[in-house]
N, C-alpha and C positions, 0 to 999 in steps of 0.2 A: 585645595586652593588652585586657582586658575591664574596664570600669568602669561601675557602675550598681547597680540594685536588681532583685531578683526577689522578688515578694511572693507567698509560698506560702500557700495555704489549707491549713493544717496539718491532716492527718487525725488521727483518734483513735489513741492509743497510739504515735504517732511523737514522739520527743523533739526538742527544739529543736536539739541538737547533731547528731541524725540528719538533720534537715532541712538543716543546713549540709553534712553529708557527702554528701547526695543531690545538692546543687548542685555540689559539687566533682567528684563522680563523673561527672555528666552533662557538665560542661564539659570534663573530660579526654576523655571518649568522643567529644565533638564536635570535638576537636582543638585546644582552646584551651590545653592544657598546664597548668602549675601556676599557679593564681590564688589570691590572698589573699581569703578568704571569712569573714564573720562575721555574727552575727544581731543584730537590734536589739531584744532583749527576750525573755527566756525565756517559754515557754508550756508549762504542765503537759502531760504525755502524755495525760491524760484531757480536755484542752481542745482545741478546734478553732479554726480561723480565722486571722486575719492574723498572719503571721510574716514581718517584713521581713528579707530576707537581702541583705547588702551585699557587693559584689564590687569588688576593686581599690581605687581611691581612695575609693570610697564607704564603705569600712570606717572611714575617719577620722571618719565621722558616727555610728558605732554608739553612742558614749557619749551623744551628744545625743539619740538615739532612746530610750535607756534612761530619760532624764529626761522624756520626753514623756508627755502624758496619754493614756489609753486608754479605749475604749468596749467594754463587754462586755454580752452577753445571758447570763442565767443563770437556772436553775430551782432553787428550794428545795423539797425535800420535807419536810413537817412530820411530827413524831412520832418521828423517829429521828435521833440524832447519832452520827456515826462518829468514830473517833480521828483520821482524816485529814481530816474534814469534807467528804468526798466519797464517791463510790461505791466507791473502792478499799479503804477501811478496814473495820474491824470495828465493829459497833454497841456504843457504850459508854453510851448513855442513851436512854430512851424516854419518851414522854408520850402520853396519850390526848387532850390538849387540841389542838383545831384552831381557828385564828382565823377570825373573820368578815371579810368584805370591809371593813366599816366599821372594824374594829379595825386592819386593815392600813393603811388610808388615814390613820388617826390616828397610827400609829407611824412611817411612812416619813419625815415631815419631820424627825424626830430624827436620821435618818441622812443628811441632806442638808447640805452645807456642810462646815466643818472638824469633824472627829471624831477620836477617839482609838480605836485598835484594837490588840488583842494578836494578833500573827501566829500562824498555825497551828504546832503542834509539828512537824508534817511540812512543813517549809520548808527552803530552802537557806541560811538565816541561820547564821552562825557562833556557836558557843557554846564558849568555852574551846578554840578551835582545831579544833573538829569541827563538821560540818554538823548542824543540829538534827534533820533526818530520820534521820541515822545514829544519833544518841543515842536518838531515839524508837523506832527499830526494835529497839534493844538493851533497851528497857524502862526506860531511865534516866529519872529525874525531874529536871526543870530548869524554870526560868522564863524566858520571853522578855519583854523590856520592851515596854510599849505604845509605839506610834508615832503621830504626828500625820499625818493624811492629809486630803485634801479630796475629797468626793463632790460633783461639780459638778451632777449631775442624777441622779435615781433615779425611774424610771417603771415602774409595774406594769401588766402586761397584764390585761384583764378575765378573770374566773374563771367556771367553769361553775356552781358552787353558792356564791353569796355568803354563805350562812349558815354553811357549814363548808368551809373551803379546805384541801384536801389538798396541793396543789402550787401554787407561785406563780412565775411567770416575770417577771423584771425586766430593764430595760436601765439600766446605770449608766455614767456618764462620770466617770472617776476620775483622781486625780493619781498620779504615780509612787509606788511603794511600797505601794499599796493591795492588800490580799489579799481577793479576792472571797469565798473560803471563810470568812474571818473575818467579813466583812460579813453573809453568809447566816446564820452561827451567831448573831451578835448580834441580827439582826432577829428570828429565831425565838425567842430567849430573851426579847427585849423583849415578844413577844406571849404570853409565859407558856407556851411550849412549847420543843421542841428541833427541830433540822433539819439537813440537809446538802445539799450541791450535787449535783444529778444531771445537769446539763447546763451547760457553760461554753463560750461561743463569743466570741472576740475579733472585734469588728466594725471596730475602728479602732485604729491605733497611730501616734501622731504624725500626720503628714499622709496616711498610707496607709489606704485603706478597703477593705472586703471586695470591692467591685466591681472592684478592681485585682488581686485575688488569683487565682492559677492553681492548678489541681489538681496533685497529685503525678504523675498520668498525663501531664499536659501538659508538666511538667518533664522527665519521662523521655523524651518525644518528642524533646527537643533532643539527647539522647544517641544517638538513632536517626537523626539527620539533619535534624530540623525546624529552621527558622531561629531563631537565638537572639534576633534583634531583635523577634520577635513577642511575647516575654515579658519582655524586658529594659527596665526603665525607666532613664532617664538619672540621673546623680548628682544633678542639681538637683531631681529629683522629691522628694528628701528635704529640700528647702529651701523649698518653696512657701509655707510658713507664715511666712516672714520676707521682708522686702523685698530686692530686688536693687539693687546699686550698680554702675553702668556706669563702667568705667575706660578711659582712653585708653591707647595702647600704652606710653607712658612711665610712667604710673602703674602699669600692670599689671606692667611690668618691676620697678619699685621694690617692689611688694607681693610679688612672687615672690622677691625678694632679702631680704625680711623687714624692709625699711626702713619707718619711720613716715611716713605722709602727713599733712600738717598743712593747716589752713585750708579744710577741706571744708565746704560750706554745707548740711549735713544734720543732722537731729535725732540725738541720742545713741541708741545702741542696737546691736542685732546685725543684721548684713547679710551677704549673700553677694555678694562682688565678682566681676564678670565682665568679660571682654574680648570684646566682641561677644556671642556666645551661650555662650561657654565659661567655666565656673566657674574662678576663680583662687584664691579663698580664702574661708574663713569669717572675718569680721572684726568687730571691736568699734569703734564710733565714740564718742568722748568728747571734748567740747569742741572739735569740729572736727578732732581727730586720730584717725587710723585705725591700729589695731594688728591684726596678724594673729593669729587664734586657731588656725586650721588651714589650711595651704596645700595646694592640689591640684595634682598633677603630671600635667596633662592635655595632650594634643597640641593644637597650633594656638594656644596662648597665646603672646602676644608675648614674645619672648626679650629 
């Protein structure tokens, strides 16, 4: 059995589900048989960067990864807006206006903190039982509701010509549910012009950073005999952003059986419980009582 994470540096034009399929294919080729595999957050085919892929028991943390904040680098090209808000679509609006560096610096604070944004028409959101992008491709007209998101930070890189900026590259730390293409569209419109995304790279997803990511070639090496342990991160790598709670063998046995532990002298909150170094469960502590959110069926845990 294989349990843990492979952090793929997703290349251009590879879909998230294709990334999952590549992991499955290489694990099979390496002799690991059928493994449960899932990803921790969709990344558009025209985006690159951090794609966390969970294997085995780590798939129980995929939902938590979907809720995690993300960090993206992206480039906005001013003067043209496409229907997809990126390079893939057709141009639907143009403008001769180009913002100055001073105008950009004045506008960006409006897009930091809690904001409301309308998702792109070309998105995977459901509209009357159909994906929005399917409706958009059919040319149907529909409205998507605005959603509240949080932009924790938004930093622009210096530009070549401060008087007339053709392209702007930014780094954004955003909450779940944020659409970078919508953010780029809205920044351009606030600057009195239009724009679309020409580059999108995810630098961080939850606790996973681009420095931990491997190339597709390196993943494919595993299917040709390279050691899996060179690219596999342990399950607990997806839990480093929350505190660990050490259990004795009797407590670990109780948690594995789903029983509530009471009288624990720790602050309320989310923890990952471990027996020695082995994860036992994702748990919630409230008023000294511990309840299991997700249990992990890993070897060497006290029975």
